[in-house]
DRENDO-1510 file (C-alpha; in Angstrom, 1 decimal, always signed):
<recs>
REC; n; res; u; v; w
REC; 1; UNK; +105.6; +50.0; +52.0 .
REC; 2; UNK; +104.0; +48.0; +54.8 .
REC; 3; UNK; +101.3; +49.5; +56.9 .
REC; 4; UNK; +103.6; +49.2; +60.0 .
REC; 5; UNK; +106.3; +51.2; +58.2 .
REC; 6; UNK; +103.7; +53.8; +57.1 .
REC; 7; UNK; +102.5; +54.1; +60.7 .
REC; 8; UNK; +106.1; +54.6; +61.9 .
REC; 9; UNK; +106.7; +57.3; +59.3 .
REC; 10; UNK; +103.5; +59.2; +60.2 .
REC; 11; UNK; +104.4; +58.9; +63.9 .
REC; 12; UNK; +107.9; +60.3; +63.3 .
REC; 13; UNK; +106.5; +63.1; +61.2 .
REC; 14; UNK; +104.1; +64.1; +64.0 .
REC; 15; UNK; +106.8; +64.0; +66.6 .
REC; 16; UNK; +109.0; +66.1; +64.4 .
REC; 17; UNK; +106.2; +68.7; +64.1 .
REC; 18; UNK; +105.3; +68.7; +67.8 .
REC; 19; UNK; +108.8; +68.7; +69.3 .
REC; 20; UNK; +109.8; +72.2; +68.1 .
REC; 21; UNK; +106.5; +73.6; +69.4 .
REC; 22; UNK; +107.0; +71.9; +72.8 .
REC; 23; UNK; +110.6; +73.2; +73.0 .
REC; 24; UNK; +109.4; +76.7; +72.1 .
REC; 25; UNK; +106.7; +76.5; +74.8 .
REC; 26; UNK; +109.2; +75.4; +77.4 .
REC; 27; UNK; +111.5; +78.3; +76.5 .
REC; 28; UNK; +108.7; +80.7; +77.2 .
REC; 29; UNK; +107.7; +79.1; +80.5 .
REC; 30; UNK; +109.2; +81.3; +83.4 .
REC; 31; UNK; +111.8; +79.6; +85.5 .
REC; 32; UNK; +111.1; +79.0; +89.2 .
REC; 33; UNK; +112.4; +81.9; +91.2 .
REC; 34; UNK; +112.6; +82.6; +94.9 .
REC; 35; UNK; +113.5; +86.1; +96.2 .
REC; 36; UNK; +114.0; +87.1; +99.8 .
REC; 37; UNK; +112.0; +90.2; +101.0 .
REC; 38; UNK; +112.9; +92.1; +104.1 .
REC; 39; UNK; +109.9; +93.6; +106.0 .
REC; 40; UNK; +110.0; +94.9; +109.7 .
REC; 41; UNK; +108.9; +94.1; +113.2 .
REC; 42; UNK; +105.5; +92.5; +113.9 .
REC; 43; UNK; +102.5; +94.9; +114.4 .
REC; 44; UNK; +103.5; +97.5; +111.9 .
REC; 45; UNK; +102.5; +98.1; +108.3 .
REC; 46; UNK; +105.4; +96.5; +106.5 .
REC; 47; UNK; +104.8; +92.9; +107.6 .
REC; 48; UNK; +101.1; +93.2; +106.6 .
REC; 49; UNK; +102.1; +94.7; +103.2 .
REC; 50; UNK; +104.9; +92.1; +102.7 .
REC; 51; UNK; +102.6; +89.2; +103.3 .
REC; 52; UNK; +100.0; +90.5; +100.9 .
REC; 53; UNK; +102.6; +91.3; +98.3 .
REC; 54; UNK; +104.1; +87.8; +98.5 .
REC; 55; UNK; +100.7; +86.1; +98.2 .
REC; 56; UNK; +99.4; +88.2; +95.2 .
REC; 57; UNK; +102.7; +87.9; +93.3 .
REC; 58; UNK; +102.7; +84.1; +93.7 .
REC; 59; UNK; +99.0; +83.9; +92.7 .
REC; 60; UNK; +99.8; +85.9; +89.6 .
REC; 61; UNK; +103.0; +83.9; +88.8 .
REC; 62; UNK; +103.0; +80.5; +90.6 .
REC; 63; UNK; +106.7; +80.0; +89.7 .
REC; 64; UNK; +107.6; +83.1; +91.7 .
REC; 65; UNK; +108.1; +82.8; +95.4 .
REC; 66; UNK; +108.7; +85.7; +97.8 .
REC; 67; UNK; +110.2; +84.5; +101.0 .
REC; 68; UNK; +109.6; +86.9; +103.9 .
REC; 69; UNK; +112.2; +87.8; +106.4 .
REC; 70; UNK; +111.3; +89.9; +109.5 .
REC; 71; UNK; +113.8; +92.6; +110.3 .
REC; 72; UNK; +114.1; +95.7; +112.5 .
REC; 73; UNK; +112.7; +97.8; +109.6 .
REC; 74; UNK; +114.1; +100.3; +107.1 .
REC; 75; UNK; +117.2; +101.1; +108.9 .
REC; 76; UNK; +118.3; +97.5; +108.9 .
REC; 77; UNK; +116.9; +96.6; +105.4 .
REC; 78; UNK; +119.1; +99.1; +103.6 .
REC; 79; UNK; +122.5; +97.6; +104.8 .
REC; 80; UNK; +121.1; +94.1; +104.4 .
REC; 81; UNK; +120.3; +94.9; +100.8 .
REC; 82; UNK; +123.7; +96.4; +100.3 .
REC; 83; UNK; +125.4; +93.4; +101.7 .
REC; 84; UNK; +123.4; +91.0; +99.5 .
REC; 85; UNK; +121.6; +89.4; +102.4 .
REC; 86; UNK; +118.3; +90.4; +100.9 .
REC; 87; UNK; +117.1; +90.5; +97.3 .
REC; 88; UNK; +114.4; +93.1; +97.9 .
REC; 89; UNK; +113.1; +95.0; +100.9 .
REC; 90; UNK; +110.5; +97.5; +102.1 .
REC; 91; UNK; +112.0; +100.9; +102.9 .
REC; 92; UNK; +110.2; +104.0; +104.1 .
REC; 93; UNK; +110.7; +107.2; +102.2 .
REC; 94; UNK; +112.9; +109.2; +104.6 .
REC; 95; UNK; +115.6; +106.5; +105.1 .
REC; 96; UNK; +115.4; +105.9; +101.3 .
REC; 97; UNK; +116.0; +109.6; +100.7 .
REC; 98; UNK; +118.9; +109.7; +103.1 .
REC; 99; UNK; +120.5; +106.7; +101.5 .
REC; 100; UNK; +120.0; +107.9; +97.9 .
REC; 101; UNK; +121.3; +111.4; +98.7 .
REC; 102; UNK; +124.1; +110.2; +101.0 .
REC; 103; UNK; +123.0; +111.9; +104.3 .
REC; 104; UNK; +125.2; +110.7; +107.1 .
REC; 105; UNK; +126.5; +107.8; +104.9 .
REC; 106; UNK; +127.8; +107.2; +101.4 .
REC; 107; UNK; +125.1; +107.4; +98.7 .
REC; 108; UNK; +123.6; +104.0; +98.0 .
REC; 109; UNK; +123.4; +102.2; +94.6 .
REC; 110; UNK; +120.2; +100.4; +95.6 .
REC; 111; UNK; +117.4; +100.6; +93.0 .
REC; 112; UNK; +113.6; +101.1; +93.2 .
REC; 113; UNK; +111.3; +98.2; +92.1 .
REC; 114; UNK; +108.1; +99.9; +93.0 .
REC; 115; UNK; +106.5; +102.7; +95.0 .
REC; 116; UNK; +104.5; +101.1; +97.8 .
REC; 117; UNK; +102.2; +103.8; +99.2 .
REC; 118; UNK; +102.2; +107.4; +100.5 .
REC; 119; UNK; +102.9; +108.0; +104.2 .
REC; 120; UNK; +101.3; +111.1; +105.7 .
REC; 121; UNK; +102.5; +111.3; +109.3 .
REC; 122; UNK; +100.1; +111.7; +112.2 .
REC; 123; UNK; +99.8; +111.3; +116.0 .
REC; 124; UNK; +96.9; +109.4; +117.5 .
REC; 125; UNK; +95.7; +110.0; +121.1 .
REC; 126; UNK; +92.8; +108.6; +123.1 .
REC; 127; UNK; +89.5; +110.2; +122.4 .
REC; 128; UNK; +89.4; +111.4; +126.1 .
REC; 129; UNK; +92.9; +113.0; +125.8 .
REC; 130; UNK; +93.2; +116.7; +126.6 .
REC; 131; UNK; +95.8; +117.1; +123.8 .
REC; 132; UNK; +94.7; +118.8; +120.6 .
REC; 133; UNK; +97.9; +119.9; +118.8 .
REC; 134; UNK; +101.5; +119.0; +118.4 .
REC; 135; UNK; +102.5; +121.8; +120.7 .
REC; 136; UNK; +100.2; +120.3; +123.4 .
REC; 137; UNK; +102.3; +117.1; +123.3 .
REC; 138; UNK; +105.5; +118.8; +124.2 .
REC; 139; UNK; +106.9; +117.2; +127.4 .
REC; 140; UNK; +104.6; +114.2; +127.1 .
REC; 141; UNK; +105.7; +110.6; +126.6 .
REC; 142; UNK; +105.2; +109.7; +122.9 .
REC; 143; UNK; +105.8; +106.4; +121.2 .
REC; 144; UNK; +107.6; +107.2; +117.9 .
REC; 145; UNK; +107.8; +103.6; +116.6 .
REC; 146; UNK; +110.2; +100.7; +116.5 .
REC; 147; UNK; +113.8; +101.6; +116.8 .
REC; 148; UNK; +114.7; +100.7; +113.2 .
REC; 149; UNK; +111.5; +102.0; +111.6 .
REC; 150; UNK; +111.4; +104.7; +109.0 .
REC; 151; UNK; +108.5; +106.2; +110.9 .
REC; 152; UNK; +111.0; +107.4; +113.5 .
REC; 153; UNK; +112.9; +109.3; +110.8 .
REC; 154; UNK; +109.7; +110.8; +109.3 .
REC; 155; UNK; +108.7; +112.2; +112.6 .
REC; 156; UNK; +112.2; +113.6; +113.2 .
REC; 157; UNK; +112.1; +115.6; +109.9 .
REC; 158; UNK; +108.5; +116.8; +110.5 .
REC; 159; UNK; +109.3; +117.9; +114.1 .
REC; 160; UNK; +112.5; +119.5; +113.0 .
REC; 161; UNK; +110.6; +121.6; +110.5 .
REC; 162; UNK; +108.6; +123.0; +113.5 .
REC; 163; UNK; +111.8; +123.6; +115.6 .
REC; 164; UNK; +111.2; +120.6; +117.8 .
REC; 165; UNK; +113.3; +117.5; +118.6 .
REC; 166; UNK; +112.0; +114.1; +119.6 .
REC; 167; UNK; +114.5; +113.4; +122.3 .
REC; 168; UNK; +114.5; +116.8; +124.0 .
REC; 169; UNK; +111.0; +118.2; +123.5 .
REC; 170; UNK; +109.1; +114.9; +124.1 .
REC; 171; UNK; +109.5; +111.9; +126.3 .
REC; 172; UNK; +110.4; +109.8; +123.3 .
REC; 173; UNK; +109.7; +106.1; +123.6 .
REC; 174; UNK; +111.2; +103.7; +121.0 .
REC; 175; UNK; +109.6; +100.3; +120.7 .
REC; 176; UNK; +111.1; +96.9; +120.3 .
REC; 177; UNK; +108.0; +95.9; +118.3 .
REC; 178; UNK; +105.7; +98.2; +116.4 .
REC; 179; UNK; +102.7; +96.3; +117.7 .
REC; 180; UNK; +103.4; +97.4; +121.3 .
REC; 181; UNK; +102.3; +101.0; +120.8 .
REC; 182; UNK; +98.5; +100.8; +120.8 .
REC; 183; UNK; +98.5; +99.0; +124.2 .
REC; 184; UNK; +100.8; +101.6; +125.7 .
REC; 185; UNK; +98.4; +104.3; +124.4 .
REC; 186; UNK; +95.4; +102.5; +125.8 .
REC; 187; UNK; +96.8; +102.1; +129.3 .
REC; 188; UNK; +98.3; +105.6; +129.5 .
REC; 189; UNK; +102.0; +104.7; +129.4 .
REC; 190; UNK; +102.2; +107.1; +126.4 .
REC; 191; UNK; +100.1; +110.2; +125.6 .
REC; 192; UNK; +100.3; +109.7; +121.9 .
REC; 193; UNK; +101.4; +107.2; +119.2 .
REC; 194; UNK; +103.1; +108.3; +116.0 .
REC; 195; UNK; +102.4; +106.6; +112.7 .
REC; 196; UNK; +101.7; +107.2; +109.0 .
REC; 197; UNK; +99.7; +106.2; +106.0 .
REC; 198; UNK; +96.4; +104.5; +105.3 .
REC; 199; UNK; +95.7; +101.1; +106.8 .
REC; 200; UNK; +98.4; +101.4; +109.4 .
REC; 201; UNK; +97.8; +98.7; +112.0 .
REC; 202; UNK; +98.6; +100.8; +115.0 .
REC; 203; UNK; +96.0; +103.4; +114.1 .
REC; 204; UNK; +93.5; +100.7; +113.4 .
REC; 205; UNK; +94.0; +99.2; +116.8 .
REC; 206; UNK; +93.9; +102.6; +118.6 .
REC; 207; UNK; +90.6; +103.5; +116.8 .
REC; 208; UNK; +89.0; +100.2; +117.7 .
REC; 209; UNK; +90.0; +100.4; +121.4 .
REC; 210; UNK; +87.2; +101.1; +124.0 .
REC; 211; UNK; +86.6; +104.9; +124.0 .
REC; 212; UNK; +88.1; +105.4; +120.5 .
REC; 213; UNK; +90.8; +107.8; +119.4 .
REC; 214; UNK; +91.5; +111.1; +117.8 .
REC; 215; UNK; +94.3; +112.2; +115.4 .
REC; 216; UNK; +96.7; +115.2; +115.6 .
REC; 217; UNK; +98.4; +116.5; +112.5 .
REC; 218; UNK; +100.3; +119.7; +111.6 .
REC; 219; UNK; +98.1; +122.7; +110.9 .
REC; 220; UNK; +98.2; +124.4; +107.5 .
REC; 221; UNK; +100.8; +127.0; +108.7 .
REC; 222; UNK; +102.9; +124.2; +110.3 .
REC; 223; UNK; +102.8; +122.2; +107.0 .
REC; 224; UNK; +104.2; +125.3; +105.2 .
REC; 225; UNK; +107.0; +125.7; +107.8 .
REC; 226; UNK; +107.9; +122.0; +107.5 .
REC; 227; UNK; +108.1; +122.1; +103.7 .
REC; 228; UNK; +110.1; +125.3; +103.7 .
REC; 229; UNK; +112.8; +123.5; +105.6 .
REC; 230; UNK; +112.4; +119.9; +104.1 .
REC; 231; UNK; +111.0; +120.3; +100.6 .
REC; 232; UNK; +111.2; +116.5; +99.9 .
REC; 233; UNK; +108.3; +116.0; +102.3 .
REC; 234; UNK; +105.1; +116.4; +100.2 .
REC; 235; UNK; +101.6; +117.5; +101.2 .
REC; 236; UNK; +99.5; +114.3; +101.7 .
REC; 237; UNK; +96.0; +113.4; +102.7 .
REC; 238; UNK; +94.5; +110.7; +104.8 .
REC; 239; UNK; +91.0; +110.3; +103.3 .
REC; 240; UNK; +87.9; +110.5; +105.6 .
REC; 241; UNK; +86.9; +107.1; +106.9 .
REC; 242; UNK; +90.4; +105.6; +106.6 .
REC; 243; UNK; +90.3; +104.7; +110.4 .
REC; 244; UNK; +87.5; +104.1; +112.9 .
REC; 245; UNK; +85.9; +107.3; +114.0 .
REC; 246; UNK; +87.8; +109.5; +111.4 .
REC; 247; UNK; +84.9; +111.4; +109.9 .
REC; 248; UNK; +87.0; +114.1; +108.0 .
REC; 249; UNK; +90.1; +114.0; +105.8 .
REC; 250; UNK; +93.3; +114.8; +107.5 .
REC; 251; UNK; +96.1; +116.9; +105.9 .
REC; 252; UNK; +99.7; +116.3; +106.7 .
REC; 253; UNK; +103.1; +115.8; +105.1 .
REC; 254; UNK; +105.0; +112.6; +104.2 .
REC; 255; UNK; +106.8; +110.7; +101.5 .
REC; 256; UNK; +106.5; +107.4; +99.5 .
REC; 257; UNK; +107.7; +104.1; +100.8 .
REC; 258; UNK; +109.5; +101.8; +98.3 .
REC; 259; UNK; +110.4; +98.3; +97.5 .
REC; 260; UNK; +114.1; +98.5; +96.9 .
REC; 261; UNK; +116.4; +95.9; +95.3 .
REC; 262; UNK; +120.1; +95.1; +95.8 .
REC; 263; UNK; +122.1; +96.9; +93.1 .
REC; 264; UNK; +123.1; +93.7; +91.4 .
REC; 265; UNK; +119.6; +92.2; +91.0 .
REC; 266; UNK; +119.6; +91.0; +87.4 .
REC; 267; UNK; +117.7; +93.1; +84.9 .
REC; 268; UNK; +115.5; +90.2; +83.8 .
REC; 269; UNK; +114.5; +89.5; +87.4 .
REC; 270; UNK; +113.6; +93.1; +88.0 .
REC; 271; UNK; +111.6; +93.2; +84.7 .
REC; 272; UNK; +109.7; +90.1; +85.7 .
REC; 273; UNK; +108.8; +91.6; +89.1 .
REC; 274; UNK; +107.5; +94.8; +87.5 .
REC; 275; UNK; +105.5; +92.9; +84.9 .
REC; 276; UNK; +104.0; +90.5; +87.4 .
REC; 277; UNK; +103.2; +93.3; +89.8 .
REC; 278; UNK; +101.5; +95.4; +87.1 .
REC; 279; UNK; +99.4; +92.4; +86.1 .
REC; 280; UNK; +98.5; +92.0; +89.8 .
REC; 281; UNK; +97.6; +95.7; +90.6 .
REC; 282; UNK; +93.9; +95.2; +90.8 .
REC; 283; UNK; +94.1; +92.1; +92.9 .
REC; 284; UNK; +96.7; +93.6; +95.2 .
REC; 285; UNK; +94.5; +96.7; +95.8 .
REC; 286; UNK; +91.5; +94.5; +96.5 .
REC; 287; UNK; +93.4; +92.6; +99.1 .
REC; 288; UNK; +95.0; +95.5; +100.9 .
REC; 289; UNK; +93.7; +99.1; +101.0 .
REC; 290; UNK; +97.1; +100.8; +101.0 .
REC; 291; UNK; +98.2; +98.7; +98.1 .
REC; 292; UNK; +95.8; +100.6; +95.8 .
REC; 293; UNK; +98.7; +103.1; +95.5 .
REC; 294; UNK; +101.2; +100.4; +94.4 .
REC; 295; UNK; +101.0; +101.2; +90.6 .
REC; 296; UNK; +103.4; +101.6; +87.8 .
REC; 297; UNK; +102.3; +105.2; +87.4 .
REC; 298; UNK; +103.0; +106.0; +91.0 .
REC; 299; UNK; +106.4; +104.4; +90.8 .
REC; 300; UNK; +107.4; +106.7; +87.9 .
REC; 301; UNK; +106.0; +109.7; +89.7 .
REC; 302; UNK; +107.4; +109.0; +93.2 .
REC; 303; UNK; +111.0; +108.2; +92.2 .
REC; 304; UNK; +113.5; +111.0; +93.0 .
REC; 305; UNK; +114.8; +110.5; +89.5 .
REC; 306; UNK; +114.4; +107.9; +86.7 .
REC; 307; UNK; +117.9; +106.6; +87.3 .
REC; 308; UNK; +116.9; +105.5; +90.8 .
REC; 309; UNK; +114.5; +103.0; +89.2 .
REC; 310; UNK; +116.0; +99.6; +88.4 .
REC; 311; UNK; +116.9; +99.4; +84.7 .
REC; 312; UNK; +114.8; +96.2; +84.3 .
REC; 313; UNK; +111.8; +98.0; +85.8 .
REC; 314; UNK; +112.5; +101.0; +83.6 .
REC; 315; UNK; +112.4; +98.8; +80.5 .
REC; 316; UNK; +109.0; +97.5; +81.5 .
REC; 317; UNK; +107.6; +100.9; +82.3 .
REC; 318; UNK; +108.7; +102.1; +78.9 .
REC; 319; UNK; +107.0; +99.1; +77.3 .
REC; 320; UNK; +103.7; +100.2; +78.9 .
REC; 321; UNK; +104.3; +103.9; +78.1 .
REC; 322; UNK; +104.6; +104.9; +81.7 .
REC; 323; UNK; +108.1; +106.2; +81.1 .
REC; 324; UNK; +109.2; +107.9; +77.9 .
</recs>
């Protein structure tokens, strides 16, 4: 056999050995995927969270792109998911609860991808404000948030537990943009601004304004009354130092916000989201304080029931022994 033919034979053998490995490697490479995520109006917590989520997910899996879509908030995100106009969306706990249970509408078939963060509800007032309690705010103009925001629904439930109503006991102001609230508080157009959670931009802005700010939350007895009427609201704490000038922890009630998915999101896509997010937990928490609560364990604990969690996510949570 000639040296040329020997060379060709060896070359073909090497190719034959390498090709199956290359094919197998290609099969294990994730396919490029783009998903549309619904957030909310500028100036609120959802756009901030959504941007950080998109960035950290792409950093962890460069073949995964999360395309952000600004919306009016939770109240719009739910029907957009149900119509298939969004793949995933950020939804506050109260509208999610109403959709799952079927309050004022048919029960939804949307599924949970992950718990985002807890949302203890609070009012913020200027530091020089004479108001010290929720009762003090009766009859005063209060900005309750953007019209489609889940924050509005949270405050409605909390106040209802105290025998109060937004639109009759307060001069309720509903915003076109969540970011408009701090300026209205600063110049006196409203006596208080309602918000929730840790790292909420409206509270950050109020605390950083000249003169500073104070927080008003339900008292211990009021928390008991609220939970006696609305047991799905849970006791929650805003840790000391979460906002400028906040030297002590604040107790309140609230619920968990979620990333929800359209009901027909394929199982393998939901599994991939859960796996990527779990790998990104530390990086996400380092990037955004409230994202430290976005964990696989919190998702399992916060879901109303396991069947509310997307089957693809359930499969991943069982693989890592978070679900049994």
